C-alpha distance (Angstrom), angle and dihedral (degrees) to the residues before:
residue distance angle dihedral
X1 . . .
X2 3.81 . .
X3 3.78 118.1 .
X4 3.66 120.3 -99.7
X5 3.77 118.9 -96.7
X6 3.82 98.9 -144.6
X7 3.77 125.4 -117.7
X8 3.85 128.4 136.6
X9 3.76 146.8 -139.2
X10 3.77 123.4 -120.8
X11 3.79 104.1 -149.4
X12 3.88 125.3 -158.8
X13 3.70 133.3 179.4
X14 3.82 134.9 174.0
X15 3.82 113.8 -81.3
X16 3.81 91.7 1.5
X17 3.84 132.9 102.0
X18 3.75 119.6 -105.3
X19 3.81 115.6 -101.4
X20 3.76 134.7 -174.4
X21 3.87 128.3 -131.3
X22 3.82 113.3 -157.8
X23 3.81 112.8 -148.9
X24 3.76 111.2 -128.3
X25 3.78 102.8 151.0
X26 3.81 136.0 64.8
X27 3.89 92.5 -119.5
X28 3.79 124.4 36.1
X29 3.83 113.7 -162.4
X30 3.86 118.7 -155.9
X31 3.77 126.6 -166.0
X32 3.75 148.3 107.4
X33 3.84 97.1 -88.3
X34 3.80 113.7 93.0
X35 3.84 127.3 -114.0
X36 2.94 137.4 -36.3
X37 3.81 89.0 35.4
X38 3.83 92.3 51.8
X39 3.80 132.2 29.0
X40 3.81 94.6 -159.2
X41 3.84 109.5 41.6
X42 3.77 114.5 -158.0
X43 3.85 108.0 -174.7
X44 3.78 106.6 -156.4
X45 3.80 135.3 110.1
X46 3.80 92.2 -119.9
X47 3.79 90.2 60.5
X48 3.91 118.9 83.5
X49 3.78 120.6 -132.0
X50 3.75 88.5 -109.7
X51 3.70 105.0 21.2
X52 3.79 112.4 157.7
X53 3.79 142.8 -14.4
X54 3.83 134.8 -141.0
X55 3.82 120.6 -151.0
X56 3.78 112.3 -148.8
X57 3.71 103.2 166.8
X58 3.85 94.5 108.9
X59 3.70 139.9 -6.2
X60 2.97 131.5 -47.7
X61 3.81 95.5 41.9
X62 3.80 113.7 -136.4
X63 3.70 135.0 -144.9
X64 3.82 128.1 -151.7
X65 3.81 133.4 -173.8
X66 3.79 113.0 -135.8
X67 3.78 95.5 -146.8
X68 3.81 90.7 -83.5
X69 3.76 120.2 -172.7
X70 3.81 98.1 -115.3
X71 3.82 99.4 26.3
X72 3.76 136.9 -127.3
X73 3.83 127.7 -98.1
X74 3.78 128.6 -156.6
X75 3.81 113.2 -156.6
X76 3.79 87.8 -18.5
X77 3.80 96.0 -51.3
X78 3.88 118.7 113.0
X79 3.69 115.1 -116.4
X80 3.81 115.7 -130.1
X81 3.79 109.8 -120.3
X82 3.79 116.7 -91.4
X83 3.80 93.0 0.9
X84 3.84 116.6 125.5
X85 3.78 119.3 -134.0
X86 3.81 128.4 -174.7
X87 3.82 123.4 -112.9
X88 3.76 127.7 -140.4
X89 3.74 131.7 -172.5
X90 3.79 113.3 -68.0
X91 3.77 97.2 16.9
X92 3.83 115.3 148.9
X93 3.80 119.2 -138.1
X94 3.85 111.3 -163.4
X95 3.88 116.0 -156.6
X96 3.82 112.5 172.2
X97 3.86 106.7 -54.0
X98 3.86 91.7 -20.7
X99 3.79 125.5 99.6
X100 3.82 120.4 -159.2
X101 3.79 115.4 -164.8
X102 3.73 111.8 -159.3
X103 3.84 117.4 -137.0
X104 3.76 108.2 -166.4
X105 3.81 119.4 -136.8
X106 3.78 118.2 -99.9
X107 3.75 115.1 -106.3
X108 3.85 114.4 -109.5
X109 3.77 110.9 -92.2
X110 3.84 115.8 -108.1
X111 3.71 113.2 -95.3
X112 3.85 110.8 -106.0
X113 3.79 113.1 -116.8
X114 3.75 116.7 -105.3
X115 3.75 116.2 -98.5
X116 3.87 115.3 -102.7
X117 3.77 118.0 -98.6
X118 3.83 110.1 -93.8
X119 3.78 114.0 -114.3
X120 3.77 119.4 -118.6
X121 3.76 108.2 -80.5
X122 3.67 94.1 -157.4
X123 3.76 121.8 69.7
X124 3.78 124.7 -159.9
X125 3.77 92.2 27.8
X126 3.76 111.2 132.7
X127 3.69 112.0 -134.7
X128 3.78 127.0 -155.2
X129 3.87 110.3 -114.6
X130 3.78 114.3 -113.7
X131 3.81 116.8 -108.7
X132 3.75 117.6 -98.6
X133 3.74 109.5 -108.2
X134 3.76 132.9 159.6
X135 3.79 113.1 -92.0
X136 3.80 114.3 -105.4
X137 3.83 117.9 -104.1
X138 3.75 114.6 -96.3
X139 3.85 111.9 -92.9
X140 3.77 115.0 -97.5
X141 3.82 108.5 -121.8
X142 3.81 112.3 -124.7
X143 3.95 110.8 -108.4
X144 3.78 115.3 -91.7
X145 3.74 97.0 -1.2
X146 3.86 104.7 146.4
X147 3.67 118.0 -172.7
X148 3.81 90.6 -133.0
X149 3.81 130.6 24.8
X150 3.80 113.5 -105.5
X151 3.83 134.5 170.7
X152 3.82 109.6 -91.4
X153 3.82 115.5 -117.1
X154 3.73 118.0 -105.7
X155 3.81 93.4 8.1
X156 3.74 96.8 106.1
X157 3.86 114.6 31.5
X158 3.86 91.0 4.9
X159 3.86 96.7 -119.2
X160 3.76 119.0 -172.4
X161 3.80 96.7 44.4
X162 3.78 97.4 -73.1
X163 3.81 120.2 145.9
X164 3.84 116.6 -97.0
X165 3.76 88.2 -138.3
X166 3.79 88.5 80.9
X167 3.76 88.6 81.5
X168 3.77 90.0 67.6
X169 3.84 92.0 55.2
X170 3.85 127.1 84.1
X171 3.86 111.8 -79.6
X172 3.82 90.7 -109.2
X173 3.84 89.6 69.0
X174 3.82 97.7 42.6
X175 3.83 93.8 87.6
X176 3.80 97.2 48.2
X177 3.75 105.5 118.5
X178 3.83 95.2 -166.3
X179 3.84 93.5 47.1
X180 3.78 89.5 50.8
X181 3.87 91.2 56.2
X182 3.78 93.1 40.7
X183 3.77 93.0 55.2
X184 3.83 90.9 53.8
X185 3.81 87.5 73.8
X186 3.83 92.4 62.5
X187 3.78 92.5 36.8
X188 3.81 88.9 55.3
X189 3.91 90.7 49.4
X190 3.86 97.7 41.7
X191 3.78 102.4 24.3
X192 3.76 94.0 91.6
X193 3.85 91.5 49.8
X194 3.80 90.1 48.2
X195 3.79 92.0 50.4
X196 3.77 89.7 47.5
X197 3.79 92.0 52.1
X198 3.78 93.0 43.3
X199 3.79 94.9 52.7
X200 3.84 101.3 31.1
X201 3.74 89.1 125.9
X202 3.78 88.8 75.6
X203 3.80 88.4 60.4
X204 3.83 90.6 56.8
X205 3.87 92.4 56.2
X206 3.85 113.0 81.0
X207 3.83 89.1 -147.8
X208 3.80 94.3 59.8
X209 3.81 104.3 23.7
X210 3.78 116.7 115.1
X211 3.79 114.5 -101.7
X212 3.88 90.7 -115.6
X213 3.89 88.4 56.5
X214 3.79 95.3 55.6
X215 3.89 94.1 86.6
X216 3.87 88.1 54.7
X217 3.82 90.2 55.0
X218 3.77 90.6 46.9
X219 3.87 90.6 53.7
X220 3.82 90.7 48.8
X221 3.72 97.0 46.2
X222 3.85 97.7 38.9
X223 3.87 94.3 -131.1
X224 3.74 119.6 149.8
X225 3.77 102.9 -115.1
X226 3.80 121.8 161.3
X227 3.86 114.9 -149.9
X228 3.84 89.8 -139.9
X229 3.82 88.9 69.1
X230 3.82 120.0 94.5
X231 3.82 116.3 -90.5
X232 3.82 88.9 -115.1
X233 3.85 91.7 57.4
X234 3.87 92.2 47.3
X235 3.77 92.3 48.2
X236 3.87 91.8 48.8
X237 3.77 91.7 51.0
X238 3.80 93.5 47.9
X239 3.83 90.3 46.3
X240 3.79 90.3 55.2
X241 3.78 96.2 39.9
X242 3.81 95.0 111.2
X243 3.91 91.9 52.0
X244 3.82 91.6 45.3
X245 3.69 90.9 52.7
X246 3.84 92.4 51.9
X247 3.79 91.1 46.9
X248 3.79 95.5 46.2
X249 3.74 111.1 130.8
X250 3.78 94.9 24.9
X251 3.79 131.9 103.1
X252 3.83 91.8 -118.8
X253 3.76 93.2 52.7
X254 3.85 94.4 50.0
X255 3.82 92.9 46.8
X256 3.81 91.9 49.9
X257 3.80 92.1 46.8
X258 3.82 92.8 50.3
X259 3.74 95.0 43.6
X260 3.85 93.2 53.7
X261 3.79 94.2 49.5
X262 3.87 101.8 38.7
X263 3.83 101.3 28.2
X264 3.82 85.3 -141.6
X265 3.79 133.1 128.8
X266 3.78 106.6 -93.7
X267 3.83 125.4 -155.5
X268 3.82 122.5 178.2
X269 3.85 117.2 -166.6
X270 3.74 112.7 -162.6
X271 3.92 121.9 -147.5
X272 3.81 88.4 14.1
X273 3.82 96.1 149.4
X274 3.85 100.5 17.7
X275 3.75 137.2 -58.7
X276 3.85 117.9 -19.9
X277 3.84 91.6 14.3
X278 3.76 131.2 113.8
X279 3.82 136.1 179.3
X280 3.86 123.3 -138.5
X281 3.85 114.9 -151.6
X282 3.78 119.6 -170.4
X283 3.83 127.1 -169.8
X284 3.77 108.9 -169.9
X285 3.81 117.2 -143.1
X286 3.83 97.7 -166.4
X287 3.72 133.3 -11.9
X288 3.85 118.1 33.5
X289 3.82 116.8 -93.8
X290 3.80 124.1 -121.1
X291 3.88 107.2 -127.7
X292 3.78 92.7 -157.3
X293 3.82 91.3 56.2
X294 3.82 90.1 48.1
X295 3.79 91.3 49.6
X296 3.77 91.9 52.4
X297 3.84 91.7 51.5
X298 3.84 89.7 49.6
X299 3.82 91.0 50.3
X300 3.84 89.1 52.6
X301 3.79 93.5 51.3
X302 3.82 107.8 32.8
X303 3.77 122.6 96.2
X304 3.81 112.0 -105.2
X305 3.79 95.6 -117.3
X306 3.82 96.3 53.7
X307 3.79 133.8 90.9
X308 3.78 126.0 -152.9
X309 3.79 144.7 -173.9
X310 3.77 126.6 -146.7
X311 3.75 126.2 -141.9
X312 3.92 123.0 -177.4
X313 3.75 113.0 -169.3
X314 3.73 120.3 -151.5
């Protein structure tokens, strides 16, 4: 592991004094759990036990949210879970009520040139000639020893067609051009599955779920959704599933359910034909209404001891 390059975080929180964390290790762990699990301990209920991680093995430093409960923002922009983003001087990381201002490490000062060899102060002094020997071989430069620290190519952003999976490997492999191209094969095969797993929460929201996934949500929630209905109607019913369950067996619940499905004016008259009876009157405002579909919705919502009559006006 490469040595740390320095730098620090200036940490502020409401009703607390500002304090500074000096970076002295290659990976800085942030969370609510005490050391040694975390290096920066932020004791607050909005902070997860293992909340975020800072990679400091090379420039630029990088930040990663570890699928925390309340998320992490970088300069006010939420970080996608598990994705690694670069840090620059002055960036603000927000974790719960805490603000961590990043102070980038200073670049190493340029090495001063060696002073020139002094000329001989004595003139007329006869010097013995140096023996003739073979010149020494040129020194072999150490591997990957740049004179100044610079951001590695294709590490952040993955320019040049290299796989973005390189960022998850040890730093020694991040500059391998062949490995970057080789991993593209597996990223192309498994990238769609990885994206599906990483953003599966979108499938569980009726507003963002793909249309082909709506029948699955209907099976899980136990809502009466007909695949012949428009996707907008199906999404609206699934979105209001919790409320419809709470209102099942009530007049308001039945009215809301019928209005969403039929887009008609709904009127329910209680005790229309005696005790424990009610009448449902529908006035369509557009397409005709299927009576069998309406009767099925009524059967799902009516109390077991009641009877009803259905009237659909032209």
